[in-house]
N, C-alpha and C positions, 0 to 999 in steps of 0.2 A: 455478376458474370459467371463465377464459379458454379452458383446454383443453377443457372440456365444451362451451362455445359453438362452438369450432372443430369439434369432433367432430359436433355436431348440424348445423352448416352443411355439413360434408363428406358427412354421411349423406343430406342432401337433394339432393345432386348425382347425376347419372347414375352408376350403379355401373360401375366399370372392370372389365372381364372379359376374360380371355384364353381363346380357344376352341381346344381341341385336337380336331381332327376325326379320327375313326376311320373304319372301313369302313361304307359305306351310310348316311352321316350326312345326305346331301342338302344343300340350300342353307341351312345354318344361319346362317353368317356373313352372307349376303345378307339374310336376314330380320331378324336382330338389329341390323344396321347401321341399319335404319330405325326402330327403337323408341327413343323418347325416354328410356326408363327405364334404358338401358344405354349404355355407351361401350366399343366394341371397342378394345383396345390391341394393339400388335404385339409387345410384350415382356411376359413373365410378371412381370418386376420392377416393372411399372406397374399390376398388377392386384390386386384384393382377392378376386376369385372366379375359380377355374379351372373352366371348363365343358368337360367331356369328352363329346363327342357321337358316338355310334356305337361299334361294337365295336373294341377295340384288341387286336391279336394278342399272345399271351403273350411272343413274342420282343422286343416293344417296350415291355413293362411297365417295364423298367429305365429306358428313356428317359423314360417317363411319370413315374416317381418323381423323376428329376432335374428334370424340368419342374415338378412339384408343389413341390419344395423351393426353387425360385427365387422363388416369390411372397413378398413381404414379409409379415411377421407383424403383426397377425393376418390370417389368410386362411382360406378354406374352398373346398371343391370341390363341384360339382353335376354329376350324371351323367345325361345325356339319352340314353335308350334304350341304356344301357351299364351293365355291372356294375362297381361300385366295386372298387378294389384290396382285397385281403384285409386290408391294414393300415389300412383306413378303414371299419370296420364301421358307423360312425354317419353316414357321408356320405349326403347326400340324393340320391334318385334320382327322376327324373320320366320320363314316357313320351311326352309330347306337347310339340311345339315351342311351341305357344301358351301353355303354362304357364311357359316358361323366363324371360321378362323379369321377371315378378312374383317368381319364386323367386330370381333373381339379385339383384334390388333388395332383397328381404327379407333375404337373407344379408348383403349389404353393410351394410345399416342395423344389423342385430344386432351385427355385428363392431365397427362404429365406436361404437356405444352401449354396448359392454361386456356385452351380453346373451348373447354367444356367445364362447367362449374362442379359437376358431380351431384348426385342425389342427396337430399336431406334425410335425416333420420325419420323413421316412420313411427317410432314409439317414444314415449316421454323419457327424457334424460334423468331417470331416477332409479334407485335400486329396485329390482323386481319384487323384493320382499322388504317390508318395513322392519325396523328393529323392534323386537318384542321382548322387552325386559320388564322387571318389576319396578314399582315405584311411579311417582307422578310423572317423571321424565324418562322413564324406561331405563334408568341407570342401574337398577339392581338386578339380581339374579338369584339362582338357587344355590345356596352354599357358596362355593368358590368358583362356580362355573360362569358367572357373569351374564346370565340371561340367554336369550336366543338371538344372536346377531343376524339381522336380515332374514328372520324366519327360519333359520337353520340352527339346530341344537349344536352346542359346542361338542368337540370331539370327546366321545366317551366310549370305552370298551364295553360292549353289551353282550358279546358272545366270544367263545374261543375260536381261534383260527382253525379252519377245517384241516389244514395241512400238518402243523406241528404243535398245536396247542398254545401257541403264543397268543396273548391277549393284546390285540392292536386296535387302534381307533377305526371306526366305521366311516365310510364315505358313501353316501347314497346320492344318486343323480339319475337323470333321464337322458338317454342317448337316442338320437334319431329325430325326425324321420329322414333327414338329409345327410346323415353322417356317411361318408364315402366307403367306410369299411363294412357297412351293413347294406343289405338289399334295400333299394329305394322304398320308402314308406314304412319300413320296420322301425318301431319305437320300443325301447326296452327301459324298464325301471330297474336299475342295478344297485347292488350294495357290495362294495369292495372293502376288504380288510387287508391293508397293505396292498399287494398286487394280486390278491386272491379273490375270486368271485365267490361271495357268500350267498347271494340271493339274486335271482333274476325273475322279473315279472313282465309279461307281455302287455304293452300299452296300445299298440296298433300293429296290424299285420302288414307284411310287405305287399306292395302293389302286385297284382297279377302280371306275370311276365309274358310279353308278346313274343311269339315264336316266328321264325322265318316263314314267309308265305308258302314255301314248298311243302311244309308239313301238312298244311290245310288242303293244298291241292292234291296231295297223295290220298286223301280220303274221298276224292271226287273222280279222279281219273289216274291212269298210269303216269308216273313221273320218272324221269331218268334216275336210276339208282346213284349214279355218280353225283348228281346234284344234291341228293339227300345226304350222302356220306361226306361231301365237302362241307355242308352246313353243320353236320355233326362234329367234324373235326374242328371247325372254326369256333363253335360254341365251347368245346372243351378247352381249346387254346385260350379263349377269353377268360374262362374260369381259372385256368392255371396261371395266367398272367396276373390276375387279381391277387391270388394267393402269394405269388412270388413277390409282388410289390409289398404286401403286408409283412412278408418275411425279411424285407430289407434288400431284396435282390432285384433292384430296379433295372439294371442293364439286361438281365435275363427276362424280366417282365416285358420290356420294350421289344426284345428280340422275338418273344412269343407272339406279341401283337403284330409285329411286322410279318412273321410267318403266316399268321391267320389272314392277313390282308392279301397275301400273295398266293393263297392256296388255289390249286388247279388239279384236275384229274391226273395230269402228267407229272405233278410235283410231289416228291416225298420229303420227309424230314428225318434223314438218317442220324443226324447229330442231336436231335431233340433229347432223347433219353440220356445220351452221354453228357449233355450239358447239365441236365437236372441232377444226375448222379454225382457229377464233379462239383456241383455247387455246394454240396453239404446239406441241402434242404432235408433230405430223407433222414440223414443222421441226426438232425436237430429235432426231429419229431419222435418223441419218446413212444415206444410201443404201448398200445392200449389207450393213448390219449384220443378222446373223441370217439370211443367205440360205441356203436349202435347195437342195441339188441335186435332180435329178429322183427319184432313189431315195429320198432322205430324205422328200421331199414325198409320194411315193406311199405310203410306210410310214404316215405320219400320216393321209393321205386327207382327205376333206371340204374345209373351207375352206382348210386349209394347201395342199392339192394344187391347188385352183382358184386360190389366190393365187400359184402358181408358173406360171400360164399355161395350165392344163389345165381343160377344161370338163366333166369327168366328174361326173355328177349323176344318181342313180337316178330323180329326179322326171321326167326326160326320157322314161322308159319308161311313164309313166302317162297314159292318154288324157284323163283329167279334168284333169290339170295342163296338157295341151296345149290343152284348151278355154279355159283361162285365159290362154293366150298365154305360158306359161312358157318361158324360155330361160336356161340356166345362165350365171351371171356368172363372170368370171375376171379376174385382174390379172396383168400381167407382173412379173417381178422376183423373186418368191419370198422377199423379205426381210421384216423386221419391219414396215416401213411398208406394204408390199403387203398383209400380213395384216390390219392395222387397217382399211385401205380395203375389204378384202373383207368384214370384219364389217359395216362401215357399209352397204355395198351390199346384203348379204344381209338385214340388218335391214329396210331400206327395202323390198326386194323381198318379204320375208315378210309384212309388214304390208299391202302392196298385194294380194298373193295372198289373204290372210285376208279382207280386205274383199270382194273379188270372189267368193270361194268361199262366203262367208256369205250374200251376196245371192242366189246361185243354189242354196244348200243342197247344194253339191257334196261328195261323199265320195270317198275314194281308190277307184280302180278295180281296183288290183292288190294282192294280198297276198304276192307273191313276194319282194319286197324293199322297204325303205323307206330314205329318205335322212334319217338323223338329223343333228343339228348336228355330230356327230363324223365322219360318213361313212356309207357304205352298210352296212345291217344286213339279214341274212336269217336264216332258221332254221338255216342251216349255218354262217354266219360273222358276225362283228361286228368293229368297229374294235378293233385290238390295241394293246398297250402300245408306246409310243415312247420310253420313258425311256433306252433304251440308246443313243440318238442324242446325248445330252448330252455325253459325253466327247469327241466330235468337234466339237461346236458351240460349247462354252464357251471353250476356250483361246484367248487372244488378245483377249478382250473385257474392257472395263472392268467393274467389279462392277455398276454401275447398268445397263449394257447387258445383262449376263448375266441379271439378274433380269427385265428387260423381255422378253428373248428367251423365257425359260421361261414367262412369263405369256402370251405370244402363241401358245403351242402347247397343244393338248389332248393331253397326254402319256399320261394314264391309259387303260388298256383299258376298254372298255365292259362293265359288269357284266352277267351273265346275269339279274340280278334287277332289277325296276323300283324306282325311287325311292320310298321311303315317303311317303305323303301327309302334308302339313304344313298346318296352319291358318295363316291370315294373322295377323300381329301388328300392333299399331297403328304407323302410319308417322310417321317424323320428317319434318317439313315440309322441302321442298327448293325453294329459290327459283330 
């Protein structure tokens, strides 16, 4: 009776879901974070439902199987605009984001109430690496080290710590392609010594990022400037919310997502900068951390380039933006703190431009190129992938700094296809 009561109480709580983002998924996590029926978790071991959104390339299906098997039992998977793995013929599939929260909550409730058995493991229940020791039974090793347990060498100090010269054990592992702190698709082979990144290698690049349809329309016909600027502010708010979450400021992250969902030409965010400054985020970012040189900043373009002191912005070439008094914003420094300040400045500027353009009913005057939130796009070129910069940027950073650095950069290439339209989901209140 007590177990049944606990199961019913647990079923009434928000459904814990781990989101694995595939290609062209769009802002799925940002929408679900505001829905009171679900709870986004950062580890599959804390979830009862695995939501796979967007297409997953075949070469990453094995990683998806390992992710699936990490969920505690009973658990189930839900596939949003994605084809389930062949081993899951009875998995549920939906095609619209607005149906996801109810479907996740329903699966969670059925699992806890015993009306759904849950999915079986997809991989054999055995260690991923066999024990590799010396001797007939693998019992021996090299000197006192005891062999290679499960294919991994015993902890041994192979190099000095980049920070203070201490000789600590090395830990090598692969992160991604579905780790929520990284861009979807990005896979890194990392070596840590203590909490310091000693080495980083790129195993797979991030999936190309789909942009809002308005950016593609602006290359074909005049588009209301207010629509473009609202999309710009929303993109930067999403990026800011992700960084705030990684910094442990979850309440501020939810507030930023709620602000992004309610943006309109008549709406300003006068308290945004004050909230960020009072949070202590900027004070926690040491000056110089994550600094880009001129070449690295130019490769990424957009806000990252302007945050390194350059005022390049395609909006300067549009005469209707000139009517609004537009001037590119830039910040010196090129480090993590400068990029956060650049986001804040561009959000405030975009909302001011949206209000003024809406009052004058101004549309873009040129279709030659458009300044997306990622950088300049034309019919001939678009923002390219910047993941190859990480092996040079990450070594020497503490683990927390490395995650914040990655969150401050738009690393994925811009997809040639627009973002699929998504319907709004009910919003979680944010005080």
